[in-house]
C-alpha positions in Angstrom: -100.2 17.6 -11.7 -102.3 16.5 -14.6 -103.6 19.2 -17.1 -107.3 19.7 -17.2 -108.5 18.7 -20.7 -111.8 17.7 -22.2 -110.6 14.1 -22.4 -109.8 14.1 -18.7 -113.1 15.6 -17.7 -114.9 12.9 -19.8 -112.9 10.2 -18.1 -113.4 11.6 -14.6 -117.1 12.4 -15.1 -120.3 10.4 -15.0 -122.5 9.3 -16.6 -120.1 8.3 -19.3 -120.6 10.4 -22.4 -118.8 12.1 -25.2 -120.3 15.5 -24.4 -119.3 17.6 -21.4 -122.8 19.1 -21.4 -124.2 15.7 -20.2 -121.8 15.2 -17.3 -123.6 15.3 -13.9 -120.9 14.1 -11.5 -117.2 15.0 -11.6 -114.3 13.8 -9.4 -111.1 15.9 -9.7 -109.8 15.1 -6.2 -106.1 14.7 -5.3 -104.7 16.2 -8.5 -102.7 19.0 -6.9 -104.7 21.6 -8.7 -104.2 25.4 -8.2 -106.6 28.2 -9.3 -104.7 28.8 -12.6 -105.1 25.1 -13.5 -108.9 25.4 -13.8 -109.8 26.4 -17.4 -113.0 28.5 -17.1 -114.0 28.2 -20.7 -113.8 24.4 -20.7 -115.4 24.0 -17.2 -118.3 26.3 -18.1 -119.5 23.7 -20.6 -120.5 21.5 -17.7 -124.0 23.0 -17.7 -125.6 19.8 -16.2 -122.9 19.2 -13.5 -124.6 18.6 -10.1 -121.8 17.2 -7.9 -118.1 18.2 -8.0 -115.4 16.8 -5.9 -112.3 19.0 -5.7 -110.9 17.7 -2.4 -107.3 17.1 -1.8 -105.9 19.9 -4.1 -104.1 23.2 -3.5 -106.8 25.7 -4.3 -106.8 29.1 -2.7 -109.8 30.3 -4.6 -112.0 29.4 -7.5 -112.1 31.4 -10.8 -114.5 34.3 -10.2 -116.1 34.0 -13.6 -116.9 30.3 -13.3 -120.7 29.6 -13.5 -122.2 26.1 -13.1 -126.0 26.6 -13.0 -126.9 23.0 -12.0 -124.2 22.5 -9.3 -125.8 21.6 -6.0 -122.9 19.8 -4.2 -119.2 20.9 -4.0 -116.4 19.3 -2.0 -113.5 21.7 -1.4 -112.2 19.9 1.7 -108.4 19.6 2.3 -107.4 22.6 0.2 -105.8 25.9 0.9 -108.9 28.1 0.4 -108.7 31.7 1.5 -111.0 33.8 -0.7 -114.5 32.4 -0.3 -116.1 35.3 -2.2 -115.0 33.5 -5.4 -117.8 31.0 -4.8 -120.5 33.6 -5.2 -121.3 32.7 -8.9 -122.2 29.2 -7.7 -125.6 30.4 -6.5 -127.3 27.0 -6.9 -125.1 25.2 -4.3 -127.1 23.5 -1.6 -124.3 21.4 0.1 -120.7 22.5 0.6 -117.7 20.8 2.3 -114.8 23.0 3.4 -113.2 20.9 6.1 -109.4 20.9 6.6 -108.9 24.4 5.0 -106.5 26.0 7.6 -107.2 29.6 6.6 -111.0 29.5 6.7 -112.3 31.5 9.7 -115.7 31.8 11.3 -116.2 35.0 9.4 -115.6 33.1 6.2 -118.2 30.6 7.1 -120.7 33.4 7.6 -119.8 35.0 4.3 -120.5 31.7 2.5 -124.0 31.5 4.1 -124.8 34.9 2.7 -123.1 34.6 -0.7 -124.8 31.2 -1.4 -128.6 31.8 -1.0 -129.6 28.1 -1.3 -126.9 26.7 1.0 -128.4 24.2 3.5 -125.7 21.7 4.4 -122.2 22.9 5.4 -119.6 20.4 6.4 -122.3 17.8 6.9 -124.5 19.9 9.2 -127.8 21.6 8.4 -127.2 25.3 8.6 -130.3 26.6 6.9 -131.7 28.3 10.0 -128.4 30.0 10.9 -127.9 31.0 7.3 -131.3 32.6 7.0 -130.8 34.4 10.3 -127.6 35.9 8.8 -129.2 36.7 5.4 -132.2 38.4 6.8 -132.4 39.1 10.6 -128.7 39.9 11.1 -128.5 41.9 7.9 -131.7 43.9 8.8 -130.1 44.9 12.1 -127.0 46.1 10.3 -129.1 48.0 7.8 -131.0 49.8 10.5 -127.7 51.0 12.1 -126.3 52.0 8.7 -129.3 54.1 7.9 -128.9 55.8 11.3 -125.3 56.7 10.3 -126.5 58.2 7.0 -129.3 60.2 8.5 -127.0 61.6 11.2 -124.0 62.7 9.1 -124.6 62.5 5.4 -126.8 63.8 2.6 -126.8 63.6 -1.2 -124.8 66.3 -3.0 -126.6 69.0 -5.1 -126.1 68.7 -8.0 -125.3 65.0 -8.1 -122.2 64.2 -10.2 -120.3 61.0 -10.6 -117.2 62.5 -8.9 -119.2 63.7 -5.9 -121.0 60.4 -5.6 -117.7 58.4 -5.7 -116.3 60.5 -2.9 -119.5 60.3 -0.9 -119.6 56.5 -1.2 -116.0 56.2 0.0 -116.6 58.4 3.0 -120.0 56.9 3.9 -118.8 53.3 3.7 -115.7 54.1 5.7 -117.7 55.8 8.4 -120.2 52.9 8.5 -117.5 50.3 8.9 -116.1 52.2 11.8 -119.2 53.1 13.7 -121.5 50.2 13.1 -120.9 47.7 15.9 -123.0 44.5 16.1 -122.5 40.9 16.9 -119.5 39.2 18.6 -116.0 40.5 18.0 -115.0 37.1 16.7 -116.9 37.8 13.5 -116.0 41.5 13.2 -114.4 40.8 9.8 -117.8 39.4 8.5 -119.7 42.4 10.0 -117.5 45.0 8.3 -117.7 43.1 5.0 -121.5 42.9 5.3 -121.7 46.6 6.4 -119.8 47.7 3.3 -122.1 45.8 1.0 -125.3 47.0 2.6 -124.0 50.6 2.8 -123.3 50.6 -1.0 -126.7 49.1 -1.7 -128.4 51.7 0.4 -126.6 54.6 -1.2 -127.5 53.2 -4.6 -131.1 52.9 -3.6 -131.1 56.7 -2.9 -129.6 57.7 -6.2 -131.5 55.2 -8.3 -135.0 55.2 -6.6 -137.6 52.7 -7.5 -141.3 53.2 -7.1 -142.1 52.8 -3.5 -145.3 51.2 -2.3 -147.7 53.4 -0.3 -147.6 51.5 3.0 -149.9 52.6 5.8 -148.6 52.1 9.3 -150.1 49.3 11.2 -150.8 49.3 14.9 -150.1 46.2 16.8 -152.9 45.0 19.0 -152.6 42.9 22.0 -153.5 39.3 21.1 -155.6 37.3 23.4 -154.0 34.2 24.7 -157.2 32.3 24.3 -157.5 30.0 21.4 -160.4 31.1 19.3 -162.8 28.6 17.8 -164.1 29.3 14.2 -167.8 29.9 14.0 -170.2 27.8 11.9 -170.9 28.3 8.2 -174.3 29.8 7.6 -176.9 27.2 7.4 -180.2 26.4 5.7 -183.4 26.9 7.8 -183.9 23.1 8.2 -180.6 22.7 10.1 -180.7 22.2 13.8 -178.5 25.1 15.0 -178.2 23.6 18.5 -175.9 20.9 17.2 -172.3 21.7 18.2 -169.4 20.2 16.3 -166.8 22.2 18.1 -166.1 20.6 21.5 -163.5 22.4 23.5 -160.9 20.2 25.1 -157.6 20.6 26.8 -155.3 22.5 24.6 -152.2 20.3 24.7 -151.7 16.7 24.0 -149.2 14.5 22.3 -149.6 13.4 18.7 -149.8 9.6 18.7 -150.0 7.7 15.5 -153.0 5.5 15.4 -152.8 2.1 13.7 -154.2 2.5 10.2 -156.1 -0.7 10.3 -158.3 0.2 13.3 -159.5 3.7 12.4 -160.8 4.1 8.9 -164.1 2.8 7.8 -164.0 2.2 4.0 -167.3 2.4 2.3 -167.7 0.4 -1.0 -169.9 2.1 -3.5 -172.2 -0.9 -3.6 -171.9 -1.6 0.0 -174.6 -0.2 2.3 -173.6 2.6 4.6 -174.3 2.8 8.3 -177.3 4.8 9.4 -176.9 8.5 9.0 -178.2 11.1 11.5 -181.6 12.5 10.4 -180.3 16.1 11.0 -178.5 17.6 8.0 -174.8 18.1 8.6 -173.8 21.4 10.1 -171.3 23.3 8.0 -168.5 24.6 10.1 -166.3 27.3 8.6 -162.6 27.1 9.2 -162.3 30.4 7.5 -164.4 32.8 9.6 -163.9 33.9 13.2 -165.6 37.1 13.9 -169.1 36.4 12.4 -172.3 36.6 14.4 -174.1 33.3 15.2 -175.6 31.5 12.3 -179.2 32.3 13.3 -179.3 35.2 15.7 -182.8 36.3 16.9 -184.6 38.2 14.3 -182.0 37.4 11.6 -182.6 35.7 8.3 -181.7 32.0 8.4 -181.1 31.5 4.6 -177.6 31.0 3.4 -176.6 34.5 2.5 -173.3 36.4 2.0 -172.1 38.9 4.4 -173.2 42.4 3.5 -171.1 45.5 2.9 -172.0 49.0 3.9 -173.3 51.0 0.9 -170.6 53.6 1.1 -167.8 51.1 1.3 -169.2 49.1 -1.5 -169.8 52.1 -3.8 -166.3 53.3 -3.2 -165.0 49.9 -4.2 -167.1 49.9 -7.3 -166.0 53.4 -8.3 -162.3 52.6 -7.7 -162.7 49.3 -9.6 -164.4 51.0 -12.6 -161.8 53.7 -12.7 -159.0 51.2 -12.6 -160.6 49.2 -15.3 -161.0 52.2 -17.6 -157.5 53.4 -17.0 -155.8 50.1 -17.4 -158.1 48.7 -20.2 -158.5 45.5 -18.3 -161.2 44.0 -20.6 -160.9 40.3 -21.5 -158.0 39.7 -23.8 -158.3 39.4 -27.5 -157.7 36.2 -29.4 -154.0 36.6 -29.8 -153.5 37.2 -26.1 -155.6 34.3 -25.2 -153.8 31.9 -27.5 -150.4 33.2 -26.3 -151.3 32.5 -22.7 -152.7 29.0 -23.6 -149.4 27.9 -25.2 -148.1 26.7 -21.9 -151.2 24.4 -21.4 -150.5 20.8 -22.4 -152.5 19.6 -25.4 -154.0 16.6 -23.7 -157.3 14.8 -24.4 -160.0 14.9 -21.8 -159.6 12.2 -19.2 -162.3 9.8 -18.0 -162.7 9.3 -14.3 -164.6 6.7 -12.4 -165.3 6.5 -8.6 -163.1 4.0 -6.9 -163.3 4.4 -3.1 -165.5 6.2 -0.5 -163.7 6.4 2.8 -164.9 7.4 6.2 -161.6 7.8 8.0 -161.8 11.0 10.1 -164.6 9.8 12.4 -164.9 10.9 16.0 -163.8 8.1 18.2 -163.5 6.0 15.0 -167.3 5.7 14.8 -168.8 4.5 11.6 -171.9 6.5 12.3 -170.1 9.8 12.2 -171.3 11.7 9.2 -170.9 15.2 10.7 -167.1 15.7 10.8 -166.2 18.2 8.0 -163.1 17.6 5.9 -161.2 20.6 4.8 -157.9 20.0 2.9 -156.1 17.4 0.9 -152.9 17.3 -1.1 -150.9 14.6 -2.9 -147.4 13.8 -1.6 -144.6 15.0 -4.0 -141.9 12.5 -4.8 -138.5 14.1 -4.0 -135.6 13.7 -6.3 -132.0 14.9 -5.9 -132.9 18.5 -6.4 -135.7 18.5 -4.0 -138.4 18.7 -6.6 -140.3 15.8 -8.0 -143.5 14.4 -9.4 -146.5 13.0 -7.6 -147.3 9.8 -5.9 -150.6 7.9 -5.3 -150.5 8.9 -1.6 -152.8 11.8 -0.6 -153.0 13.5 2.8 -156.4 14.6 4.1 -157.4 16.5 7.2 -160.6 17.2 9.1 -161.7 16.9 12.7 -159.0 15.9 15.1 -157.1 13.7 12.6 -154.8 13.6 9.6 -154.7 10.7 7.2 -152.3 9.5 4.5 -154.3 7.4 2.0 -153.1 5.1 -0.8 -155.5 6.0 -3.6 -155.1 2.8 -5.5 -155.9 0.4 -2.6 -158.0 2.8 -0.5 -156.0 1.8 2.6 -155.2 4.5 5.2 -151.5 4.1 5.5 -151.0 6.5 8.4 -153.3 8.3 10.8 -152.5 11.0 13.3 -154.9 12.1 16.0 -154.7 15.2 18.2 -157.6 15.3 20.7 -159.1 18.8 21.0 -157.7 19.9 17.6 -159.6 20.6 14.4 -157.3 20.6 11.4 -158.2 23.1 8.6 -155.1 23.0 6.4 -152.0 21.0 5.4 -149.1 21.2 3.0 -146.3 18.9 1.8 -142.7 19.8 1.3 -139.3 18.4 0.8 -136.5 19.2 3.3 -133.0 18.0 3.8 -132.3 15.4 6.5 -128.7 15.3 7.6 -127.2 12.0 8.7 -123.7 12.8 9.9 -120.6 12.8 7.8 -119.8 11.2 4.5 -120.8 11.8 0.9 -124.4 10.8 1.7 -124.6 13.2 4.6 -127.9 14.7 3.5 -131.0 13.2 1.9 -134.3 14.8 0.8 -137.3 13.7 2.7 -141.0 14.5 2.4 -142.6 16.2 5.4 -146.1 17.3 6.1 -147.2 20.4 8.0 -150.8 20.7 9.3 -152.6 23.3 11.5 -156.0 24.3 12.7 -158.0 25.9 15.5 -155.3 25.7 18.1 -152.8 27.8 16.2 -150.1 25.1 16.3 -148.3 23.8 13.3 -147.6 20.0 13.4 -144.5 18.8 11.6 -144.7 15.1 10.5 -142.4 12.7 8.7 -145.0 10.2 7.4 -142.5 7.7 6.0 -141.0 7.1 9.4 -144.3 7.5 11.2 -143.0 10.3 13.3 -144.6 13.6 14.3 -141.3 15.2 15.1 -142.3 18.7 16.2 -144.7 21.5 16.6 -144.6 25.3 17.0 -147.1 28.0 17.7 -147.8 30.1 14.6 -150.6 32.2 16.1 -152.6 32.7 19.2 -155.7 32.2 17.0 -156.6 29.5 14.6 -154.8 28.8 11.4 -156.8 28.9 8.2 -154.2 28.0 5.6 -150.6 26.6 5.2 -148.4 26.7 2.1 -144.8 25.7 1.5 -142.5 27.4 -1.0 -141.5 24.5 -3.2 -138.5 26.3 -4.6 -137.2 26.6 -1.0 -138.8 23.7 0.8 -138.0 24.9 4.4 -140.0 28.2 3.9 -143.6 27.8 5.2 -146.4 30.4 5.0 -149.2 30.3 7.6 -152.4 32.3 7.5 -154.4 32.8 10.6 -157.5 34.4 12.1 -155.6 37.3 13.5 -155.5 38.6 9.9 -151.8 37.8 9.3 -149.7 35.7 7.0 -146.3 34.7 8.5 -143.3 33.3 6.7 -141.3 30.7 8.7 -138.1 29.0 8.1 -138.5 25.5 9.6 -135.0 24.4 8.5 -134.1 20.8 8.0 -133.8 17.9 10.4 -131.0 15.6 11.6 -131.2 11.9 12.3 -132.5 12.7 15.8 -135.2 15.0 14.4 -133.7 18.2 15.9 -135.0 21.3 14.1 -135.3 25.0 14.6 -138.0 27.4 13.5 -137.3 31.1 12.7 -139.9 33.8 11.8 -138.8 35.8 8.7 -141.7 37.9 7.5 -145.2 39.1 8.6 -147.8 40.3 6.1 -150.8 42.3 7.4 -154.1 41.3 5.9 -157.4 43.1 6.1 -159.3 40.0 7.0 -158.9 36.2 7.3 -156.7 34.7 4.5 -158.5 31.7 2.9 -155.9 30.6 0.3 -152.3 31.3 -0.4 -150.8 30.9 -3.9 -147.2 31.4 -5.0 -146.5 32.2 -8.7 -144.8 29.0 -10.0 -142.1 31.0 -11.9 -141.3 33.3 -8.9 -142.5 31.8 -5.7 -139.9 33.7 -3.6 -140.9 37.2 -4.9 -144.7 37.4 -4.7 -147.6 35.9 -2.9 -151.3 36.0 -3.7 -153.9 35.5 -1.0 -157.6 35.0 -1.4 -159.5 36.6 1.5 -162.9 37.4 2.7 -162.4 40.9 1.4 -160.8 40.3 -1.9 -157.6 39.1 -3.7 -154.4 40.7 -2.5 -150.8 40.6 -3.7 -147.7 41.0 -1.6 -144.0 41.4 -2.2 -142.2 38.6 -0.3 -138.6 39.2 -1.4 -136.2 39.0 1.5 -133.2 41.2 1.8 -132.2 43.7 -0.8 -133.9 47.1 -1.0 -137.2 45.8 0.5 -135.9 44.8 3.9 -138.9 45.4 6.2 -140.1 42.3 8.0 -143.7 43.6 8.3 -145.5 44.5 5.1 -148.8 45.6 3.7 -150.3 44.8 0.4 -148.5 45.7 -2.9 -151.8 45.7 -4.8 -155.4 44.4 -4.7 -156.7 42.6 -7.8 -160.3 43.3 -8.7 -162.7 41.6 -11.0 -165.5 42.8 -13.4 -168.2 41.1 -11.3 -167.5 43.7 -8.5 -169.5 46.2 -10.5 -172.7 44.1 -10.0 -172.5 44.2 -6.2 -175.6 45.3 -4.3 -176.8 45.0 -0.7 -177.6 41.3 -1.1 -174.5 40.3 -3.2 -171.0 40.7 -2.1 -168.6 39.3 -4.7 -165.3 40.2 -2.9 -165.0 36.9 -1.0 -162.5 34.9 -3.1 -162.9 31.3 -1.9 -161.0 29.5 -4.7 -157.5 30.3 -6.1 -154.9 28.2 -7.9 -152.3 28.6 -10.7 -153.0 26.6 -13.9 -149.8 27.6 -15.6 -147.0 30.1 -14.9 -149.3 32.8 -16.1 -152.9 31.6 -15.9 -154.8 31.8 -12.6 -158.2 30.3 -11.7 -160.2 32.0 -9.0 -163.8 32.2 -8.0 -166.4 33.8 -5.7 -169.1 31.5 -4.4 -172.0 33.8 -5.4 -170.8 34.4 -8.9 -171.6 31.1 -10.5 -168.5 31.3 -12.6 -164.7 30.7 -12.4 -162.4 33.4 -13.8 -159.3 32.5 -15.7 -157.0 35.5 -15.8 -153.4 36.4 -16.6 -151.0 37.0 -13.7 -148.4 38.6 -15.9 -150.8 40.9 -17.7 -152.4 41.9 -14.4 -149.1 42.5 -12.6 -147.8 44.6 -15.4 -150.5 47.3 -14.8 -149.8 50.3 -12.7 -151.9 50.1 -9.5 -154.3 52.9 -8.6 -152.5 55.4 -6.4 -155.4 55.7 -3.9 -156.3 52.1 -3.1 -153.5 50.3 -5.1 -156.0 48.2 -7.1 -155.7 46.8 -10.6 -158.4 44.9 -12.6 -157.6 41.4 -13.5 -156.8 40.7 -17.2 -159.6 38.2 -17.7 -159.0 35.5 -20.3 -162.1 33.4 -19.9 -165.1 32.6 -17.7 -166.1 29.1 -16.8 -169.6 28.2 -15.8 -169.9 26.9 -12.3 -172.7 26.0 -9.8 -175.4 28.3 -8.7 -175.0 28.2 -4.9 -174.6 30.4 -1.9 -172.4 27.9 0.0 -168.9 29.4 0.5 -165.5 27.8 0.8 -165.9 25.1 -1.9 -162.3 25.3 -3.0 -161.2 24.7 -6.6 -157.9 23.1 -7.7 -155.8 22.8 -10.9 -153.7 20.1 -12.5 -151.2 22.0 -14.6 -149.7 18.9 -16.2 -153.0 17.9 -17.7 -154.4 21.5 -18.1 -157.4 20.8 -15.8 -159.5 22.9 -13.4 -161.8 21.1 -11.0 -164.3 22.4 -8.4 -166.9 20.7 -6.4 -170.4 22.0 -5.5 -173.0 21.7 -2.8 -174.6 18.6 -4.4 -171.6 16.3 -4.4 -170.8 17.0 -8.1 -167.4 17.8 -9.6 -167.2 20.3 -12.4 -164.2 19.5 -14.6 -162.7 21.7 -17.3 -160.0 20.7 -19.8 -158.5 24.1 -20.6 -156.4 22.9 -23.5 -159.6 22.1 -25.4 -161.0 25.7 -25.2 -161.2 27.4 -28.5 -160.4 31.0 -29.2 -163.9 31.7 -30.3 -165.1 30.8 -26.9 -164.7 34.5 -25.9 -167.0 35.8 -28.6 -170.1 34.2 -27.2 -170.2 36.5 -24.2 -171.3 33.5 -22.1 -169.4 31.4 -19.6 -167.8 28.2 -21.0 -169.5 25.0 -20.0 -167.6 22.3 -18.1 -165.8 19.5 -20.1 -167.6 16.9 -17.9 -169.7 16.9 -14.8 -168.8 14.0 -12.4 -172.0 13.2 -10.6 -172.1 12.2 -6.9 -171.5 8.4 -6.8 -174.5 7.9 -4.5 -173.3 5.3 -2.0 -176.1 3.4 -0.2 -176.8 3.6 3.6 -178.4 0.8 5.5 -182.2 1.1 5.7 -182.1 4.7 4.4 -181.4 4.4 0.7 -178.9 6.5 -1.1 -176.7 9.2 0.5 -177.5 12.6 -0.9 -174.7 14.5 -2.4 -172.8 16.5 0.3 -170.9 19.8 -0.3 -167.4 19.2 -1.7 -165.0 21.3 0.4 -161.8 20.5 -1.3 -160.3 18.6 -4.3 -156.8 17.4 -5.2 -155.2 15.8 -8.2 -151.8 14.1 -8.7 -149.7 15.7 -11.5 -150.6 13.1 -14.1 -154.3 13.0 -13.1 -154.3 9.3 -12.4 -156.4 10.1 -9.3 -158.7 12.8 -8.1 -159.7 13.1 -4.5 -162.7 15.0 -3.1 -163.4 15.8 0.5 -167.0 16.4 1.7 -168.6 18.1 4.7 -170.0 14.7 5.9 -166.8 12.8 6.7 -166.4 11.2 3.3 -163.3 11.0 1.2 -164.1 10.1 -2.4 -161.3 8.8 -4.7 -161.8 8.9 -8.4 -159.5 7.0 -10.8 -158.6 7.7 -14.4 -159.8 5.1 -16.9 -157.2 4.2 -19.4 -158.3 4.6 -23.0 -158.5 1.4 -24.9 
């Protein structure tokens, strides 16, 4: 056996370097190593190590104090492993090989799935779904039984002393291990091990209580099996309300991929467009279900906000005012503003020019379709070995019955997916693992696209291979928003018209596109969720959702002390503009929400004419009001935006370039370079003007002159802001390109 030295590690590692801290791959296979041969202090210097091959040795365990924060692949096959709990410090592991270890049991396999929270591939197979079932569903069933044992036979001593607690813990854990029976007998060792851990955690939660949320019980209502169709967005008086853009068709059909070359109709900016319909486009809302018709008899026909009852509104105002006074949530002072802005990159403003106008979501591929509304777009992330990555020039767009993947440089629709009878409202990209059998390259990261709409089904698509590989029902009602957790790419949140947000584990896929979906969490919302945002620094712990009735925050941590799978809001975030509400102005509908940095959030209400920039950390640090759990946002700045009463014109951010962008109802794009804002901007008391206003490019239609600016429903930017994509309510995708400075 060769002694492990720094010289040996440098020889066996790659890339070749004279510093252990730079080694990313290490092969120590076949050296006959035993646990005592692994020098912890020396190995702990491998802070960048991602792949480690220890196969063909004589290891019964790993050193318990060994921590390698970047390690995502470990090969321990052909050893003598017995104590798998020694792998717990390697929490970043995503792929583990333990084949040909004679003493490893099924219970040991289960323990590994619980101990390693990011483990996805085990012995060459995707186990993410099974692992999450053990971590959350199985553990929750055990916790329920453990609590029943406690409530039946145990109570806290009075007074509480360390000696009495120690004796109580020993007795409680022993009783729980004996009485809690769950799962097959073949994994009884795992069950007892897990019961002991959960019992200790539960007793500790009783003796070290944390502030509990005031959760109101929710009553489940029977859901209709009928797929509901969203109602139209309120219209101007000149709109012909008899026009229907929501045909009802058969609910199920396959998802064929249409040839890209036959479906899109690209519109050059100087090329004349086909004839438009004389009737203005009807604005269909993918966000509202239970509204009255757009122009009921005797009702006003102007575009107005939904009204609140005076008592409800006044209560909200009073609560908001009290919270504001108590928490002191006035806009931050200069020092706070500058501190929050440090994370914004100091980049000069960019210059953007219109490059393409595409008409690629047409009904029956008709070039005369200027009524289909487009709702969501997002750039494809480029996966790397860790599952994260930058952006590409491919953008996905959805609207009507189709999904398109567009090359922004060329303006070519690379892929198109049509589902007759569907109307897509939202989409989201992610990176999941695709297992390909055995070998060192058993799993690779691949980009997948999820999309959903009025049918309540989530479509799962692998665009690179042109495969729509699956679907699952997320709701009996239509879906309004989808969002992946990019720190855990197989976790997907769906928001729907039944006033719920559900967390799903979609797992990975194998070479045959087999997959499994598991529901992990349900969040009860007071109304339809419009947007979902996950804090970049902690996407697995909290969720922000913008709704018709306000901005809500939820605790989404799985396992641990908060083990319930159905939850209500942790707090509601209110804004200063709420104080100005009256019978004609309801500022609670938050129809734009996005993180600009780890701390700075941009949000808007369509009737406010402004975009708020506020601090997530400062807001979350406040103590919520005990009555309605509200806190007032710690506002950093206010950006001037359009004067309009058209809702659902979503904003977006480009953190890498410190940009906020939002379209309006005249086809314009309001752009804000946040890194250029000065600290004295807060002293004026007026909203900050946009850095640049991108005017509607005014394409020309045949025999009818220029096309008037439509409403911009959604915008997206790649991380480097080389491209900006805007979607309109008239079946037009507008691509803007960054002009390089000379």
